[in-house]
N, C-alpha and C positions, 0 to 999 in steps of 0.2 A: 122556780121561784125560791125566794128567801126574802120576802118583802120586809123591809125595815128602812124607813125613810125619816130623816130628821127635817123638820120644817121650823124655821125661825121667823117669828112675826112680832114686831114691837117688843123686843127684848125677851120674849118667851120662846122656848124651844120645845116642840112636841115631837115625840117619836110615834110615827104612824106605823103600827104593826111591829111585830117582833117574831118574824117567821123563820122557819128552818127549811133548808134545801133537803128534801127527802131522798134525793139521789145519792147522797154521800153517807158514809158510815163513820167518818172521822171528823176532826174539828172543822173541816170546810163546810159542814152542814149548818154551822152557826154563822150569823152575821159577824163581821169584823168589828168588834167594839173597841179596838185599840185606840183609835182617834179620840174616843170619849174619855179614855183613862189617862191620856198624856198630860192633861192639864193638872193632874194631881188633886183636883177638887173632888168632893163627894159628887156622885152622879146626880143627886137631887138638886145641886146647885147649877148643873149644866142642863138637865132635862126637867121641864115643868111637869110633864105627865107622859104616860104612854097610852095611846088610844088604839085598841084592837078593833079593827073594822068588822071582822067576822071570824068564826071558829076554824076555818081551814088551817091545816098544819103549816102551810107556807106563809101564813099570816100570824100564827099564834104559838107555834111549838117551841120557839126559843125563849119564851117568857120565863119558864122555870130556871133556865140557865142564866138568863140576864139578872133575875132577882137573887137567886141563891148562890151563884158562883161569881158573877161579875159584881154583885152587891147593890143593885138598884133597890131603893126602899121607898120610892115616891108613889104618887097616885097612879093607878092603872084603871082606865075606863073602858067599858065595853057594854054592849046591850045585855039585857036580861037573858035572852036566849043563848047568846054566846057564852055568858058566864055559867049558864046551866049545862051546856054541852062540853065546854072546854076540858074540865077535869077528866071526864071519861075518855074523851078522844086522846088527850095527852097520855093518860095511863095506858091505853091500848097501844099507842105508838111506842111508848117506852118499853113495854113488855115485848112486843114484836122485835124491836131493834136490839134489845138486850139478849133475849133468849134465842131467837131464830137467826138474826143477822150478825150477832156477836159484835155489835157496834161498841166503840170505846167512848168514854166520857159522857155516857148518858146520865141524865138526872135520875134521882131516886123517887120512889112514890111519895115520900115525905115532902119533897121539893114542889110537888104538884099542888098540894093542899093550900 
């Protein structure tokens, strides 16, 4: 998995999930955001909001990368339980991938906040 789906309805585009493929240690673990960047517009003009369906890594773990490195600064919606669990889960994943798996291009703890 690496769930990240764009749905356009009546002029609005919603990104459903922003997940990471946990089987890769390099850039392939992130969704390919290149098509979103080709227009040259700010991402907030292209994407109305990001909706995270649940806290599993394949649905939420690319969110810090998308916001902090790709530059999305628009609304992010998720349930209260997902919002409560996500930061701890993302930090644990970041720590394991950075320290034990020596993954490249991981986000920092500050990017998770």
